[in-house]
C-alpha positions as CSV (number, residue, x, y, z in Angstrom):
1,X,0.0,0.0,0.0
2,X,1.3,3.4,-1.0
3,X,2.1,5.9,1.7
4,X,0.5,9.4,1.6
5,X,4.0,10.9,0.4
6,X,4.0,8.3,-2.3
7,X,0.6,9.0,-3.5
8,X,1.4,12.7,-3.8
9,X,4.5,11.8,-5.9
10,X,2.3,9.9,-8.3
11,X,0.0,13.1,-8.6
12,X,3.1,15.1,-9.4
13,X,3.6,12.9,-12.5
14,X,0.1,13.5,-13.9
15,X,-0.2,15.1,-17.2
16,X,-3.1,17.3,-16.1
17,X,-3.4,20.0,-13.4
18,X,-4.5,17.8,-10.4
19,X,-6.0,18.8,-7.0
20,X,-6.8,16.9,-3.9
21,X,-9.9,18.3,-2.3
22,X,-11.4,17.3,1.1
23,X,-15.2,16.7,1.7
24,X,-15.4,20.3,2.8
25,X,-14.2,21.7,-0.4
26,X,-10.7,22.7,0.9
27,X,-7.8,22.0,-1.5
28,X,-5.4,19.7,0.4
29,X,-2.8,19.3,-2.4
30,X,-2.0,20.5,-5.8
31,X,0.5,19.2,-8.2
32,X,3.0,21.4,-10.2
33,X,0.9,21.4,-13.4
34,X,-1.4,23.8,-11.8
35,X,1.0,26.6,-12.4
36,X,1.1,25.7,-16.2
37,X,-2.6,25.2,-16.7
38,X,-4.0,27.5,-14.1
39,X,-1.2,30.0,-13.3
40,X,-1.4,29.2,-9.6
41,X,1.8,28.0,-7.5
42,X,0.6,24.7,-5.8
43,X,1.4,26.2,-2.3
44,X,-1.0,29.2,-3.0
45,X,-3.9,26.8,-3.6
46,X,-3.5,24.7,-0.4
47,X,-6.0,25.6,2.1
48,X,-8.2,27.6,-0.2
49,X,-11.7,26.6,-1.1
50,X,-11.9,24.9,-4.5
51,X,-14.5,27.6,-5.5
52,X,-11.5,30.0,-5.9
53,X,-11.0,28.3,-9.3
54,X,-14.8,28.7,-10.2
55,X,-16.0,31.9,-12.1
56,X,-17.6,34.1,-9.5
57,X,-21.1,33.9,-11.1
58,X,-21.1,30.2,-10.7
59,X,-19.6,29.7,-7.2
60,X,-22.9,29.4,-5.3
61,X,-24.1,26.9,-7.8
62,X,-20.8,25.0,-7.5
63,X,-21.2,24.5,-3.8
64,X,-24.6,22.9,-4.5
65,X,-23.1,20.6,-7.1
66,X,-20.1,19.7,-4.8
67,X,-22.6,18.7,-2.0
68,X,-24.7,16.6,-4.5
69,X,-21.6,14.9,-5.6
70,X,-20.8,14.0,-1.9
71,X,-24.1,12.2,-1.6
72,X,-23.3,9.9,-4.4
73,X,-19.5,9.9,-5.1
74,X,-18.3,8.0,-8.2
75,X,-15.6,8.6,-10.8
76,X,-17.2,10.7,-13.5
77,X,-16.6,13.8,-15.7
78,X,-17.9,17.0,-14.2
79,X,-20.6,18.7,-16.0
80,X,-21.1,16.4,-18.9
81,X,-22.4,18.3,-21.9
82,X,-21.6,21.7,-20.4
83,X,-18.7,24.1,-21.4
84,X,-16.9,24.5,-18.1
85,X,-14.7,27.3,-17.2
86,X,-11.9,27.8,-14.6
87,X,-10.5,31.1,-13.3
88,X,-6.9,31.5,-14.1
89,X,-4.6,33.1,-11.5
90,X,-4.4,36.3,-13.6
91,X,-8.3,36.6,-13.6
92,X,-9.3,35.5,-17.1
93,X,-11.4,32.3,-17.7
94,X,-10.3,29.3,-19.7
95,X,-12.2,26.4,-21.0
96,X,-11.5,23.1,-19.1
97,X,-12.4,19.5,-18.9
98,X,-12.6,18.2,-15.3
99,X,-12.6,14.5,-13.9
100,X,-13.7,13.7,-10.5
101,X,-12.5,10.6,-8.5
102,X,-13.5,10.0,-5.0
103,X,-10.7,8.4,-2.6
104,X,-11.0,7.0,0.8
105,X,-7.6,7.4,2.8
106,X,-6.4,7.3,6.3
107,X,-6.9,11.1,6.4
108,X,-10.5,10.8,5.4
109,X,-12.6,11.0,2.2
110,X,-10.9,13.1,-0.5
111,X,-11.7,13.9,-4.1
112,X,-9.0,13.9,-6.9
113,X,-9.8,16.6,-9.4
114,X,-8.0,16.6,-12.7
115,X,-8.3,19.8,-14.6
116,X,-7.4,19.9,-18.5
117,X,-7.2,23.1,-20.5
118,X,-9.2,22.4,-23.8
119,X,-8.7,25.9,-25.4
120,X,-6.7,24.3,-28.4
121,X,-9.3,21.7,-29.0
122,X,-12.2,24.2,-28.8
123,X,-10.2,26.3,-31.2
124,X,-9.9,23.6,-33.7
125,X,-13.6,22.6,-33.3
126,X,-14.6,26.2,-33.9
127,X,-12.4,26.3,-36.8
128,X,-13.9,23.2,-38.4
129,X,-17.4,24.5,-37.6
130,X,-16.7,27.7,-39.5
131,X,-15.1,25.7,-42.3
132,X,-18.2,23.5,-42.5
133,X,-20.4,26.6,-42.4
134,X,-18.5,28.2,-45.3
135,X,-18.7,25.1,-47.4
136,X,-22.4,24.9,-46.7
137,X,-22.7,28.4,-48.0
138,X,-20.7,27.6,-51.0
139,X,-22.8,24.5,-51.7
140,X,-26.0,26.5,-51.4
141,X,-24.7,29.1,-53.7
142,X,-23.7,26.5,-56.3
143,X,-27.2,25.2,-56.1
144,X,-28.7,28.7,-56.5
145,X,-26.3,29.3,-59.6
146,X,-27.6,26.1,-61.2
147,X,-31.2,27.0,-60.6
148,X,-30.6,30.5,-62.1
149,X,-28.8,29.0,-65.1
150,X,-30.9,26.1,-65.9
151,X,-34.4,27.5,-65.1
152,X,-34.7,31.3,-65.0
153,X,-32.1,32.3,-67.6
154,X,-33.3,29.7,-70.0
155,X,-37.1,31.1,-69.5
156,X,-35.9,34.7,-70.0
157,X,-33.8,33.7,-73.2
158,X,-36.8,32.0,-74.6
159,X,-39.0,34.9,-73.8
160,X,-36.5,37.1,-75.6
161,X,-36.7,34.9,-78.8
162,X,-40.5,35.1,-78.8
163,X,-40.3,38.8,-78.6
164,X,-37.9,39.0,-81.6
165,X,-40.0,36.8,-83.5
166,X,-43.0,39.0,-82.9
167,X,-41.4,42.3,-84.0
168,X,-43.2,43.9,-87.1
169,X,-45.8,41.1,-87.3
170,X,-49.5,41.9,-86.7
171,X,-52.1,40.0,-84.5
172,X,-49.2,38.9,-82.1
173,X,-51.2,39.6,-78.9
174,X,-51.7,36.2,-77.9
175,X,-47.9,35.4,-78.3
176,X,-47.0,38.5,-76.3
177,X,-49.4,37.5,-73.5
178,X,-47.5,34.2,-73.3
179,X,-44.2,36.0,-73.1
180,X,-45.5,38.3,-70.4
181,X,-46.5,35.1,-68.5
182,X,-43.1,33.6,-68.9
183,X,-41.4,36.8,-67.5
184,X,-43.9,36.8,-64.6
185,X,-43.0,33.3,-63.8
186,X,-39.3,34.0,-63.9
187,X,-39.7,36.9,-61.6
188,X,-41.6,34.6,-59.1
189,X,-38.7,32.1,-59.2
190,X,-36.2,34.8,-58.6
191,X,-38.1,36.1,-55.6
192,X,-38.3,32.5,-54.2
193,X,-34.6,32.2,-54.5
194,X,-34.0,35.5,-52.8
195,X,-36.1,34.5,-50.0
196,X,-34.3,31.1,-49.6
197,X,-31.0,33.1,-49.5
198,X,-32.3,35.4,-46.8
199,X,-33.8,32.4,-44.8
200,X,-30.7,30.3,-44.8
201,X,-30.2,29.4,-41.2
202,X,-28.2,26.1,-41.3
203,X,-31.3,24.4,-39.7
204,X,-31.1,21.5,-42.1
205,X,-28.3,20.2,-40.0
206,X,-30.2,20.7,-36.8
207,X,-30.8,23.4,-34.0
208,X,-27.4,23.0,-32.4
209,X,-25.2,23.3,-35.5
210,X,-27.3,26.4,-36.5
211,X,-26.6,27.9,-33.0
212,X,-22.9,27.2,-33.3
213,X,-23.0,28.9,-36.7
214,X,-24.5,32.0,-35.3
215,X,-21.9,32.0,-32.5
216,X,-19.1,31.8,-35.1
217,X,-20.6,34.6,-37.1
218,X,-21.2,36.8,-34.0
219,X,-17.6,36.3,-32.8
220,X,-16.4,38.5,-35.7
221,X,-18.2,41.5,-34.2
222,X,-17.9,40.6,-30.6
223,X,-14.0,40.2,-30.7
224,X,-14.4,36.8,-28.7
225,X,-16.1,33.6,-29.3
226,X,-19.2,33.2,-27.0
227,X,-19.3,30.0,-25.1
228,X,-22.4,27.6,-25.5
229,X,-23.9,25.8,-22.5
230,X,-26.7,23.2,-23.1
231,X,-29.2,21.6,-20.8
232,X,-31.7,19.2,-22.1
233,X,-32.5,17.7,-25.4
234,X,-32.3,20.4,-28.1
235,X,-33.9,18.1,-30.7
236,X,-37.2,18.6,-28.8
237,X,-37.4,22.2,-30.0
238,X,-39.7,22.3,-33.1
239,X,-38.3,23.7,-36.3
240,X,-40.7,26.7,-36.2
241,X,-39.5,27.7,-32.9
242,X,-35.8,26.8,-33.5
243,X,-35.7,29.3,-36.5
244,X,-37.1,32.0,-34.3
245,X,-34.7,31.1,-31.5
246,X,-31.8,31.5,-34.0
247,X,-32.9,35.1,-34.7
248,X,-33.2,35.8,-31.0
249,X,-29.7,34.5,-30.2
250,X,-28.4,36.5,-33.0
251,X,-30.2,39.7,-31.8
252,X,-28.9,39.3,-28.2
253,X,-25.4,38.8,-29.3
254,X,-25.6,41.7,-31.5
255,X,-26.9,43.8,-28.7
256,X,-23.8,42.7,-26.7
257,X,-21.5,43.6,-29.5
258,X,-23.0,47.1,-29.9
259,X,-23.3,48.2,-26.3
260,X,-21.7,45.9,-23.7
261,X,-18.0,46.3,-24.4
262,X,-17.6,42.8,-23.1
263,X,-14.7,40.6,-23.3
264,X,-16.6,37.4,-22.6
265,X,-20.3,36.3,-23.2
266,X,-22.1,32.9,-23.2
267,X,-25.3,31.5,-24.6
268,X,-27.1,29.1,-22.3
269,X,-29.9,26.8,-23.8
270,X,-32.3,25.2,-21.5
271,X,-34.9,22.7,-22.7
272,X,-36.9,21.4,-19.6
273,X,-40.6,21.1,-18.6
274,X,-41.7,21.7,-22.1
275,X,-40.0,25.0,-22.3
276,X,-37.0,26.7,-24.1
277,X,-35.0,29.3,-22.3
278,X,-32.2,31.1,-23.9
279,X,-29.9,33.1,-21.5
280,X,-27.2,35.4,-22.9
281,X,-24.8,36.6,-20.3
282,X,-21.8,39.1,-20.7
283,X,-19.1,40.8,-18.5
284,X,-19.7,44.2,-20.0
285,X,-20.9,47.5,-18.7
286,X,-24.3,46.2,-17.8
287,X,-27.9,47.3,-18.8
288,X,-27.2,50.8,-16.9
289,X,-24.3,51.3,-19.4
290,X,-26.8,51.4,-22.3
291,X,-28.5,48.5,-24.0
292,X,-29.6,50.3,-27.1
293,X,-32.5,52.4,-27.8
294,X,-33.5,50.7,-31.0
295,X,-36.4,48.3,-31.6
296,X,-34.4,45.1,-31.2
297,X,-35.0,44.4,-27.5
298,X,-38.6,45.4,-27.4
299,X,-39.2,43.2,-30.5
300,X,-37.8,40.3,-28.5
301,X,-40.2,41.0,-25.7
302,X,-43.1,41.1,-28.2
303,X,-41.9,37.8,-29.7
304,X,-41.9,36.0,-26.3
305,X,-45.2,37.4,-25.4
306,X,-46.6,36.1,-28.7
307,X,-45.5,32.6,-27.6
308,X,-46.8,33.0,-24.1
309,X,-43.3,33.6,-22.7
310,X,-41.4,36.3,-21.3
311,X,-38.2,38.3,-21.8
312,X,-36.0,40.1,-19.3
313,X,-32.7,42.0,-19.3
314,X,-31.1,42.3,-15.9
315,X,-27.7,43.2,-14.4
316,X,-25.5,40.2,-13.7
317,X,-24.6,39.5,-10.0
318,X,-20.9,39.7,-10.8
319,X,-21.4,42.6,-13.3
320,X,-22.5,42.6,-16.9
321,X,-26.0,41.6,-18.2
322,X,-28.2,38.7,-18.2
323,X,-30.8,38.5,-20.9
324,X,-33.3,35.7,-20.7
325,X,-35.9,34.7,-23.5
326,X,-38.1,31.9,-22.4
327,X,-41.2,30.3,-24.2
328,X,-43.1,27.1,-24.1
329,X,-42.2,24.5,-26.8
330,X,-45.9,23.8,-27.6
């Protein structure tokens, strides 16, 4: 059986930042990788509550999660399906993956917490998502170009030939009427294609990919990539509501870009109890700093009310803004 010192030596060799936390949430040990991943010297963390590494807005909730884990301890990944963030020693937040392993020792019950920085992985995923979205746009443009060439241009060319054949010939009213009908039909098809181009949301691939596409698009004006947090089954959101939800997310992120002066924002999607809730948070100046005087936010409130739901824009507990758009699925 390994002694306590030998166990700590094993942790020093771990590839991830590794903490040993007691049942009260106090850090008992930290390996040297915590300096590389989280910026903390191991000695600085010993004796501190583990919540020092949790973003301020989530600390109260984390205490509840930790107590829940204590009631049913088992090795598992923390927050499966949720994008987790840890606070670096310098104050910024980094995306992480966290594994929890309970351990019974002579010193009592402990939890081994492994923290892995996944910034590079998410960067690659986001780049792949942007590439896939660009390819989808290219494919759609190719299809539209084929439709324009194969259908509409041919119709208009044929109409032109009819008009040429009618020049200088009497009693051609019926032929001209037919040409006018052809031109009207071509105009209808052009309008349909324009509508398709304006309505392209990426929803053919599903609600979640469409949301990620909006986040990728918004990152260009925000100056940072918003994080995405999901709870529940997004596939339960009907297409009609999903399309409107995409517009809502885009409007809220645009509002952050215009007015918040934020360096971080997140989109939380919750599908629960036959209800969809979209919460967009940021660390900017908050509603009092100016959330815009346009029609965007009032329109969001009207949209929510039209679905029997609600919309709110409040100051965040740790600063910034919290906007929530919540509607029933039915």
